[in-house]
ZADO-1210 file (C-alpha; in nm, 4 decimals, padded with zeros to 6 digits):
<atoms>
<atom x="-00.4674" y="-01.6604" z="-04.5036" code="MET" pos="1"/>
<atom x="-00.3143" y="-01.2807" z="-04.5519" code="ARG" pos="2"/>
<atom x="-00.2327" y="-01.1285" z="-04.2024" code="PRO" pos="3"/>
<atom x="-00.4456" y="-00.7594" z="-04.1303" code="ARG" pos="4"/>
<atom x="-00.2474" y="-00.4758" z="-04.2391" code="ASP" pos="5"/>
<atom x="-00.1097" y="-00.8213" z="-04.4782" code="ASP" pos="6"/>
<atom x="00.3340" y="-00.6479" z="-04.5472" code="PRO" pos="7"/>
<atom x="00.2336" y="-00.7122" z="-04.9093" code="ARG" pos="8"/>
<atom x="-00.0320" y="-00.4079" z="-04.9153" code="ASP" pos="9"/>
<atom x="00.3597" y="-00.1899" z="-04.7716" code="ASP" pos="10"/>
<atom x="00.4982" y="-00.1053" z="-05.1501" code="PRO" pos="11"/>
<atom x="00.8306" y="-00.1597" z="-04.8812" code="GLY" pos="12"/>
<atom x="00.7274" y="-00.5412" z="-04.8633" code="GLY" pos="13"/>
<atom x="00.7928" y="-00.8155" z="-05.0721" code="ASP" pos="14"/>
<atom x="00.6587" y="-00.7179" z="-05.3893" code="PRO" pos="15"/>
<atom x="00.6211" y="-01.1548" z="-05.4830" code="GLY" pos="16"/>
<atom x="00.4701" y="-01.1663" z="-05.1518" code="GLY" pos="17"/>
<atom x="00.7116" y="-01.4926" z="-05.0773" code="ASP" pos="18"/>
<atom x="00.7090" y="-01.5667" z="-04.7015" code="LEU" pos="19"/>
<atom x="00.9160" y="-01.8824" z="-04.6166" code="GLY" pos="20"/>
<atom x="01.2447" y="-01.9892" z="-04.6569" code="PRO" pos="21"/>
<atom x="01.3015" y="-01.9629" z="-05.0016" code="ARG" pos="22"/>
<atom x="01.3090" y="-01.6780" z="-05.2586" code="ARG" pos="23"/>
<atom x="01.1462" y="-01.7332" z="-05.5646" code="ALA" pos="24"/>
<atom x="01.4622" y="-01.8357" z="-05.7423" code="GLY" pos="25"/>
<atom x="01.4869" y="-02.1216" z="-05.4549" code="GLY" pos="26"/>
<atom x="01.7500" y="-01.9108" z="-05.2876" code="ASP" pos="27"/>
<atom x="01.8019" y="-01.9767" z="-04.9187" code="LEU" pos="28"/>
<atom x="01.6468" y="-01.6322" z="-04.7939" code="ASP" pos="29"/>
<atom x="01.9743" y="-01.4901" z="-04.6472" code="PRO" pos="30"/>
<atom x="01.7560" y="-01.3336" z="-04.3587" code="ASP" pos="31"/>
<atom x="01.5845" y="-01.6238" z="-04.2092" code="GLY" pos="32"/>
<atom x="01.8869" y="-01.8238" z="-04.2008" code="ILE" pos="33"/>
<atom x="02.0447" y="-01.4574" z="-03.9885" code="ARG" pos="34"/>
<atom x="01.7340" y="-01.5363" z="-03.7535" code="ALA" pos="35"/>
<atom x="01.7838" y="-01.9288" z="-03.7086" code="ALA" pos="36"/>
<atom x="02.1033" y="-01.9017" z="-03.5915" code="ASP" pos="37"/>
<atom x="02.0385" y="-01.5896" z="-03.3465" code="VAL" pos="38"/>
<atom x="01.6968" y="-01.7720" z="-03.2346" code="ILE" pos="39"/>
<atom x="01.9415" y="-02.1317" z="-03.1528" code="ALA" pos="40"/>
<atom x="02.2491" y="-01.9503" z="-03.0328" code="GLU" pos="41"/>
<atom x="02.0203" y="-01.7047" z="-02.7786" code="GLY" pos="42"/>
<atom x="01.7814" y="-01.9929" z="-02.6023" code="VAL" pos="43"/>
<atom x="02.0923" y="-02.2801" z="-02.6014" code="ARG" pos="44"/>
<atom x="02.1771" y="-02.3744" z="-02.2524" code="GLY" pos="45"/>
<atom x="01.7719" y="-02.2129" z="-02.1555" code="ALA" pos="46"/>
<atom x="01.6163" y="-02.4036" z="-01.8744" code="GLU" pos="47"/>
<atom x="01.2216" y="-02.4227" z="-01.9969" code="PRO" pos="48"/>
<atom x="01.1350" y="-02.1432" z="-01.7988" code="GLY" pos="49"/>
<atom x="01.2928" y="-01.9252" z="-01.9472" code="GLU" pos="50"/>
<atom x="01.2894" y="-02.0043" z="-02.3133" code="VAL" pos="51"/>
<atom x="01.0165" y="-01.7825" z="-02.3688" code="PRO" pos="52"/>
<atom x="01.2093" y="-01.5081" z="-02.2112" code="GLY" pos="53"/>
<atom x="01.4770" y="-01.4931" z="-02.4255" code="ARG" pos="54"/>
<atom x="01.2701" y="-01.5705" z="-02.7533" code="LEU" pos="55"/>
<atom x="01.1399" y="-01.1854" z="-02.7065" code="CYS" pos="56"/>
<atom x="01.4553" y="-01.0829" z="-02.6438" code="GLU" pos="57"/>
<atom x="01.5377" y="-01.2690" z="-02.9757" code="VAL" pos="58"/>
<atom x="01.2429" y="-01.0903" z="-03.1522" code="ALA" pos="59"/>
<atom x="01.4459" y="-00.7195" z="-03.0501" code="VAL" pos="60"/>
<atom x="01.7832" y="-00.8382" z="-03.1640" code="GLU" pos="61"/>
<atom x="01.5996" y="-00.9604" z="-03.4798" code="LEU" pos="62"/>
<atom x="01.4004" y="-00.6901" z="-03.5587" code="LEU" pos="63"/>
<atom x="01.2247" y="-00.3006" z="-03.5467" code="PRO" pos="64"/>
<atom x="01.0445" y="-00.3085" z="-03.2373" code="VAL" pos="65"/>
<atom x="01.1830" y="-00.1499" z="-02.8568" code="VAL" pos="66"/>
<atom x="00.9769" y="-00.4307" z="-02.6811" code="GLY" pos="67"/>
<atom x="00.7929" y="-00.7872" z="-02.7163" code="ALA" pos="68"/>
<atom x="00.5781" y="-00.9604" z="-02.5603" code="SER" pos="69"/>
<atom x="00.3796" y="-01.2762" z="-02.5525" code="VAL" pos="70"/>
<atom x="00.0891" y="-01.4082" z="-02.3438" code="SER" pos="71"/>
<atom x="-00.1497" y="-01.7341" z="-02.3651" code="LEU" pos="72"/>
<atom x="-00.4659" y="-01.6896" z="-02.4119" code="ARG" pos="73"/>
<atom x="-00.6886" y="-01.7578" z="-02.1075" code="GLY" pos="74"/>
<atom x="-01.0556" y="-01.7799" z="-02.0081" code="ASP" pos="75"/>
<atom x="-01.1719" y="-01.4672" z="-02.0729" code="GLY" pos="76"/>
<atom x="-00.8478" y="-01.2853" z="-02.0122" code="MET" pos="77"/>
<atom x="-00.4127" y="-01.3630" z="-02.1573" code="PRO" pos="78"/>
<atom x="-00.1181" y="-01.4535" z="-01.8713" code="VAL" pos="79"/>
<atom x="00.1266" y="-01.2568" z="-01.9552" code="GLN" pos="80"/>
<atom x="00.4170" y="-01.4729" z="-01.9415" code="LEU" pos="81"/>
<atom x="00.6765" y="-01.3478" z="-02.0297" code="SER" pos="82"/>
<atom x="00.8166" y="-01.0026" z="-02.1523" code="ALA" pos="83"/>
<atom x="01.1325" y="-00.8033" z="-02.3557" code="SER" pos="84"/>
<atom x="01.1158" y="-00.5562" z="-02.0573" code="ASN" pos="85"/>
<atom x="00.8678" y="-00.3340" z="-01.7936" code="ALA" pos="86"/>
<atom x="00.7126" y="-00.1760" z="-02.1200" code="ARG" pos="87"/>
<atom x="00.6486" y="-00.4553" z="-02.2963" code="ALA" pos="88"/>
<atom x="00.5243" y="-00.6202" z="-02.0062" code="ALA" pos="89"/>
<atom x="00.3579" y="-00.2471" z="-01.9534" code="HIS" pos="90"/>
<atom x="00.1287" y="-00.3564" z="-02.2418" code="LEU" pos="91"/>
<atom x="00.0934" y="-00.6777" z="-02.2606" code="ALA" pos="92"/>
<atom x="-00.1166" y="-00.6416" z="-01.8950" code="GLN" pos="93"/>
<atom x="-00.2875" y="-00.2976" z="-02.0633" code="ILE" pos="94"/>
<atom x="-00.4298" y="-00.5261" z="-02.3046" code="GLN" pos="95"/>
<atom x="-00.5123" y="-00.8053" z="-02.0467" code="ALA" pos="96"/>
<atom x="-00.7174" y="-00.4987" z="-01.8718" code="THR" pos="97"/>
<atom x="-00.8783" y="-00.3191" z="-02.0978" code="LEU" pos="98"/>
<atom x="-00.9814" y="-00.7257" z="-02.3070" code="GLY" pos="99"/>
<atom x="-00.9117" y="-00.5277" z="-02.5913" code="ASP" pos="100"/>
<atom x="-00.5984" y="-00.4525" z="-02.8566" code="GLY" pos="101"/>
<atom x="-00.3975" y="-00.6452" z="-03.1316" code="PRO" pos="102"/>
<atom x="-00.3392" y="-00.9470" z="-02.8811" code="CYS" pos="103"/>
<atom x="-00.7269" y="-01.0542" z="-02.8563" code="GLN" pos="104"/>
<atom x="-00.7698" y="-00.9577" z="-03.2706" code="SER" pos="105"/>
<atom x="-00.4675" y="-01.1262" z="-03.3826" code="ALA" pos="106"/>
<atom x="-00.6407" y="-01.4902" z="-03.1537" code="VAL" pos="107"/>
<atom x="-00.9301" y="-01.4219" z="-03.2543" code="ARG" pos="108"/>
<atom x="-00.8329" y="-01.3465" z="-03.6392" code="ASP" pos="109"/>
<atom x="-00.6513" y="-01.6361" z="-03.6298" code="GLY" pos="110"/>
<atom x="-00.3743" y="-01.4087" z="-03.8459" code="ALA" pos="111"/>
<atom x="-00.0521" y="-01.2303" z="-03.7425" code="PRO" pos="112"/>
<atom x="-00.2606" y="-00.8404" z="-03.6782" code="VAL" pos="113"/>
<atom x="-00.0136" y="-00.5050" z="-03.7713" code="LEU" pos="114"/>
<atom x="-00.1289" y="-00.1811" z="-03.5901" code="ALA" pos="115"/>
<atom x="00.1199" y="00.0360" z="-03.8230" code="ARG" pos="116"/>
<atom x="00.0158" y="00.3864" z="-03.7059" code="ASP" pos="117"/>
<atom x="-00.0935" y="00.3765" z="-03.3091" code="LEU" pos="118"/>
<atom x="-00.2000" y="00.7779" z="-03.2709" code="ALA" pos="119"/>
<atom x="-00.3435" y="00.8301" z="-03.6321" code="THR" pos="120"/>
<atom x="-00.5874" y="00.6823" z="-03.8954" code="GLY" pos="121"/>
<atom x="-00.7754" y="00.3849" z="-03.8570" code="ARG" pos="122"/>
<atom x="-00.5434" y="00.1870" z="-03.6527" code="ASP" pos="123"/>
<atom x="-00.6167" y="00.4986" z="-03.4219" code="ALA" pos="124"/>
<atom x="-00.9937" y="00.4144" z="-03.4416" code="GLY" pos="125"/>
<atom x="-00.9070" y="00.0150" z="-03.3540" code="ARG" pos="126"/>
<atom x="-00.8407" y="00.0021" z="-03.0619" code="TRP" pos="127"/>
<atom x="-00.9031" y="00.3529" z="-02.9140" code="PRO" pos="128"/>
<atom x="-00.7982" y="00.3457" z="-02.5690" code="VAL" pos="129"/>
<atom x="-00.5708" y="00.0761" z="-02.6057" code="PHE" pos="130"/>
<atom x="-00.4029" y="00.3272" z="-02.8381" code="ALA" pos="131"/>
<atom x="-00.4277" y="00.6076" z="-02.6128" code="LYS" pos="132"/>
<atom x="-00.2877" y="00.3411" z="-02.3348" code="GLU" pos="133"/>
<atom x="00.0256" y="00.2978" z="-02.5640" code="ALA" pos="134"/>
<atom x="00.1054" y="00.6363" z="-02.6332" code="THR" pos="135"/>
<atom x="00.1413" y="00.7688" z="-02.3774" code="ALA" pos="136"/>
<atom x="00.4450" y="00.5093" z="-02.3010" code="ALA" pos="137"/>
<atom x="00.5841" y="00.5704" z="-02.6174" code="GLY" pos="138"/>
<atom x="00.4203" y="00.2947" z="-02.8560" code="VAL" pos="139"/>
<atom x="00.3115" y="00.4055" z="-03.1819" code="ARG" pos="140"/>
<atom x="00.3184" y="00.0501" z="-03.3881" code="ALA" pos="141"/>
<atom x="00.2771" y="-00.2868" z="-03.2758" code="VAL" pos="142"/>
<atom x="00.2307" y="-00.6510" z="-03.4629" code="TYR" pos="143"/>
<atom x="00.0799" y="-00.9047" z="-03.2739" code="ALA" pos="144"/>
<atom x="00.0927" y="-01.2636" z="-03.4105" code="VAL" pos="145"/>
<atom x="-00.1042" y="-01.5501" z="-03.3276" code="PRO" pos="146"/>
<atom x="00.0686" y="-01.8814" z="-03.1992" code="LEU" pos="147"/>
<atom x="-00.0444" y="-02.2446" z="-03.2647" code="GLY" pos="148"/>
<atom x="-00.2161" y="-02.3714" z="-03.5398" code="SER" pos="149"/>
<atom x="-00.5357" y="-02.3214" z="-03.7939" code="ASP" pos="150"/>
<atom x="-00.6719" y="-02.5696" z="-03.5666" code="ALA" pos="151"/>
<atom x="-00.5748" y="-02.4140" z="-03.1942" code="VAL" pos="152"/>
<atom x="-00.3416" y="-02.0844" z="-03.1059" code="TYR" pos="153"/>
<atom x="-00.3498" y="-02.0808" z="-02.7932" code="VAL" pos="154"/>
<atom x="-00.1434" y="-01.6886" z="-02.7483" code="GLY" pos="155"/>
<atom x="00.0514" y="-01.4411" z="-02.9434" code="THR" pos="156"/>
<atom x="00.3690" y="-01.3257" z="-02.9650" code="LEU" pos="157"/>
<atom x="00.3389" y="-00.8990" z="-02.9613" code="ASP" pos="158"/>
<atom x="00.6409" y="-00.6234" z="-03.0666" code="LEU" pos="159"/>
<atom x="00.6854" y="-00.2946" z="-02.9695" code="TYR" pos="160"/>
<atom x="00.7593" y="-00.0314" z="-03.1609" code="ARG" pos="161"/>
<atom x="00.7969" y="00.3370" z="-03.0898" code="ASP" pos="162"/>
<atom x="00.7508" y="00.5305" z="-03.4140" code="CYS" pos="163"/>
<atom x="00.4816" y="00.4376" z="-03.6917" code="PRO" pos="164"/>
<atom x="00.5540" y="00.1725" z="-03.9565" code="GLY" pos="165"/>
<atom x="00.5205" y="-00.1790" z="-04.0764" code="GLY" pos="166"/>
<atom x="00.6932" y="-00.5022" z="-04.1615" code="LEU" pos="167"/>
<atom x="00.8192" y="-00.6330" z="-04.4752" code="THR" pos="168"/>
<atom x="00.7333" y="-00.9021" z="-04.5735" code="ALA" pos="169"/>
<atom x="01.0469" y="-01.0635" z="-04.4745" code="SER" pos="170"/>
<atom x="01.0241" y="-00.9743" z="-04.1322" code="GLN" pos="171"/>
<atom x="00.6695" y="-01.1145" z="-04.1217" code="LEU" pos="172"/>
<atom x="00.8727" y="-01.3890" z="-04.1858" code="HIS" pos="173"/>
<atom x="01.1274" y="-01.3566" z="-03.8845" code="VAL" pos="174"/>
<atom x="00.8299" y="-01.2357" z="-03.6388" code="ALA" pos="175"/>
<atom x="00.6929" y="-01.5871" z="-03.7140" code="ARG" pos="176"/>
<atom x="00.9356" y="-01.8469" z="-03.7308" code="LEU" pos="177"/>
<atom x="01.0728" y="-01.6580" z="-03.3793" code="VAL" pos="178"/>
<atom x="00.6400" y="-01.7486" z="-03.2793" code="ALA" pos="179"/>
<atom x="00.6721" y="-02.0794" z="-03.4555" code="GLY" pos="180"/>
<atom x="01.0253" y="-02.1354" z="-03.1720" code="VAL" pos="181"/>
<atom x="00.8016" y="-01.9953" z="-02.8972" code="MET" pos="182"/>
<atom x="00.4662" y="-02.2533" z="-02.9886" code="THR" pos="183"/>
<atom x="00.6534" y="-02.5856" z="-03.0067" code="VAL" pos="184"/>
<atom x="00.9251" y="-02.4862" z="-02.7634" code="ALA" pos="185"/>
<atom x="00.5620" y="-02.4012" z="-02.5312" code="LEU" pos="186"/>
<atom x="00.3361" y="-02.7463" z="-02.6159" code="MET" pos="187"/>
<atom x="00.7082" y="-02.9240" z="-02.5620" code="ALA" pos="188"/>
<atom x="00.6199" y="-02.8442" z="-02.1781" code="LEU" pos="189"/>
<atom x="00.5238" y="-03.0677" z="-01.8900" code="ALA" pos="190"/>
<atom x="00.3011" y="-02.9886" z="-01.6757" code="ARG" pos="191"/>
<atom x="00.4288" y="-02.9791" z="-01.3710" code="ALA" pos="192"/>
<atom x="00.2526" y="-03.2846" z="-01.2089" code="ASP" pos="193"/>
<atom x="00.3000" y="-03.5141" z="-01.3854" code="GLU" pos="194"/>
<atom x="00.5300" y="-03.7621" z="-01.4405" code="PRO" pos="195"/>
<atom x="00.8862" y="-03.7096" z="-01.4964" code="GLY" pos="196"/>
<atom x="00.8261" y="-03.3489" z="-01.4933" code="ALA" pos="197"/>
<atom x="01.1823" y="-03.1859" z="-01.4235" code="ARG" pos="198"/>
<atom x="01.1904" y="-02.9567" z="-01.1141" code="ASP" pos="199"/>
<atom x="01.2501" y="-02.6775" z="-01.3693" code="GLY" pos="200"/>
<atom x="00.9404" y="-02.6846" z="-01.5113" code="GLU" pos="201"/>
<atom x="00.6798" y="-02.5754" z="-01.1970" code="ALA" pos="202"/>
<atom x="00.7273" y="-02.2463" z="-01.3942" code="TRP" pos="203"/>
<atom x="00.4573" y="-02.3565" z="-01.6506" code="LEU" pos="204"/>
<atom x="00.1947" y="-02.4840" z="-01.3571" code="ASN" pos="205"/>
<atom x="00.3142" y="-02.0917" z="-01.1407" code="GLY" pos="206"/>
<atom x="00.1850" y="-01.8928" z="-01.4839" code="LEU" pos="207"/>
<atom x="-00.2368" y="-01.9398" z="-01.3776" code="ALA" pos="208"/>
<atom x="-00.1453" y="-01.7975" z="-01.0169" code="ALA" pos="209"/>
<atom x="-00.2477" y="-01.3603" z="-01.1574" code="ASP" pos="210"/>
<atom x="-00.4620" y="-01.5713" z="-01.3871" code="HIS" pos="211"/>
<atom x="-00.5975" y="-01.7419" z="-01.0607" code="ASP" pos="212"/>
<atom x="-00.6556" y="-01.4895" z="-00.8810" code="GLU" pos="213"/>
<atom x="-00.8321" y="-01.2376" z="-01.0910" code="VAL" pos="214"/>
<atom x="-01.0886" y="-01.5403" z="-01.1465" code="TYR" pos="215"/>
<atom x="-01.0897" y="-01.5148" z="-00.7720" code="GLN" pos="216"/>
<atom x="-01.1458" y="-01.1662" z="-00.7618" code="ALA" pos="217"/>
<atom x="-01.4288" y="-01.2315" z="-01.0183" code="VAL" pos="218"/>
<atom x="-01.6062" y="-01.5112" z="-00.8065" code="GLY" pos="219"/>
<atom x="-01.5921" y="-01.2533" z="-00.5007" code="MET" pos="220"/>
<atom x="-01.7555" y="-00.9412" z="-00.7239" code="ILE" pos="221"/>
<atom x="-02.0757" y="-01.2201" z="-00.8766" code="MET" pos="222"/>
<atom x="-02.0910" y="-01.2086" z="-00.4655" code="ALA" pos="223"/>
<atom x="-02.1199" y="-00.9325" z="-00.4034" code="GLN" pos="224"/>
<atom x="-02.2942" y="-00.7183" z="-00.6904" code="LEU" pos="225"/>
<atom x="-02.5381" y="-01.0817" z="-00.8006" code="GLY" pos="226"/>
<atom x="-02.4111" y="-01.0702" z="-01.2003" code="VAL" pos="227"/>
<atom x="-02.2848" y="-01.3894" z="-01.3950" code="GLY" pos="228"/>
<atom x="-01.9098" y="-01.3849" z="-01.4384" code="ALA" pos="229"/>
<atom x="-01.9156" y="-01.1493" z="-01.6688" code="ASP" pos="230"/>
<atom x="-02.0558" y="-00.9021" z="-01.5654" code="ASP" pos="231"/>
<atom x="-01.7811" y="-00.9073" z="-01.3089" code="ALA" pos="232"/>
<atom x="-01.5972" y="-00.9354" z="-01.5026" code="LEU" pos="233"/>
<atom x="-01.6345" y="-00.6487" z="-01.6994" code="ALA" pos="234"/>
<atom x="-01.6826" y="-00.4426" z="-01.3600" code="ARG" pos="235"/>
<atom x="-01.2602" y="-00.5536" z="-01.2194" code="LEU" pos="236"/>
<atom x="-01.1287" y="-00.4040" z="-01.5969" code="ARG" pos="237"/>
<atom x="-01.3121" y="-00.0411" z="-01.5757" code="ALA" pos="238"/>
<atom x="-01.2719" y="00.0228" z="-01.2116" code="ASP" pos="239"/>
<atom x="-00.8610" y="-00.1152" z="-01.2977" code="ALA" pos="240"/>
<atom x="-00.8871" y="00.1448" z="-01.6150" code="PHE" pos="241"/>
<atom x="-01.0868" y="00.3987" z="-01.4083" code="ALA" pos="242"/>
<atom x="-00.7922" y="00.3955" z="-01.1557" code="ARG" pos="243"/>
<atom x="-00.5269" y="00.3456" z="-01.3863" code="GLY" pos="244"/>
<atom x="-00.3694" y="-00.0038" z="-01.3020" code="CYS" pos="245"/>
<atom x="-00.4011" y="-00.2950" z="-01.4037" code="THR" pos="246"/>
<atom x="-00.7160" y="-00.6187" z="-01.3505" code="ALA" pos="247"/>
<atom x="-00.4449" y="-00.8521" z="-01.1551" code="VAL" pos="248"/>
<atom x="-00.3567" y="-00.4656" z="-00.8666" code="ASP" pos="249"/>
<atom x="-00.7566" y="-00.4511" z="-00.8580" code="VAL" pos="250"/>
<atom x="-00.8181" y="-00.8445" z="-00.7828" code="ALA" pos="251"/>
<atom x="-00.5919" y="-00.8106" z="-00.5545" code="ARG" pos="252"/>
<atom x="-00.7822" y="-00.5622" z="-00.3846" code="ASP" pos="253"/>
<atom x="-01.0468" y="-00.7216" z="-00.3918" code="VAL" pos="254"/>
<atom x="-00.8878" y="-01.0839" z="-00.2256" code="LEU" pos="255"/>
<atom x="-00.7319" y="-00.8776" z="00.0781" code="ALA" pos="256"/>
<atom x="-01.0530" y="-00.6947" z="00.1281" code="HIS" pos="257"/>
<atom x="-00.9242" y="-00.3555" z="00.0386" code="ARG" pos="258"/>
<atom x="-01.1919" y="-00.2662" z="-00.2222" code="THR" pos="259"/>
<atom x="-01.5403" y="-00.4035" z="-00.2583" code="ARG" pos="260"/>
<atom x="-01.8011" y="-00.3417" z="-00.5415" code="PHE" pos="261"/>
<atom x="-02.1028" y="-00.1785" z="-00.4324" code="GLU" pos="262"/>
<atom x="-02.4937" y="-00.2330" z="-00.5894" code="ARG" pos="263"/>
<atom x="-02.5668" y="00.0364" z="-00.7103" code="GLY" pos="264"/>
</atoms>
């Protein structure tokens, strides 16, 4: 399946469209070899809980981007797992709060989404609110690569760039390579409550902490308003956007009884 805004549509991309590690003549792709070496070095000696963050940093080193984040697919909203810096973490939270953005589209479509320019053109109109928030944060392009397989997608690797532009075929191959290693790392991790799990893997069990706070708050909003879960989550997200904060921030206020939703 070709990604949305496929680099083969970009004059700067690989006209042969070969996204694999070998060129048409059969020679090993030097970019792929270098990427594999950098990935291996980046995760060497890392504890299981450190691997996603290390891979986000590797993505920034290998690609023309200023930040990277990884989020796991959740019921209703993604769970942010790791990020290379605060700006990337902020934009991942914005997508989760809005329920819209390139990462949501990538998981839904099961293909990379390459948003070349969030300030003008069709990309600015596809996710207008997220595009406004992203450009305000100094990000002009976002590339979202799904994590998983054709059978199931577990999340996305999101890459952020401070100037407009796409990815060449070779660069997209590198992004997919990082996403593939990220997927393997996530799938290989045992939950802390499984037999034989190591103490250092307790981080995975704790990933849902923020996610659980949101859904506990959704339950309280359902009771306060007499609405279903989808409507309650929509109200929480709308309140977060109106206040300029994240869904997690609002959820914590609801749980602490600092915020109450009234029927009206």
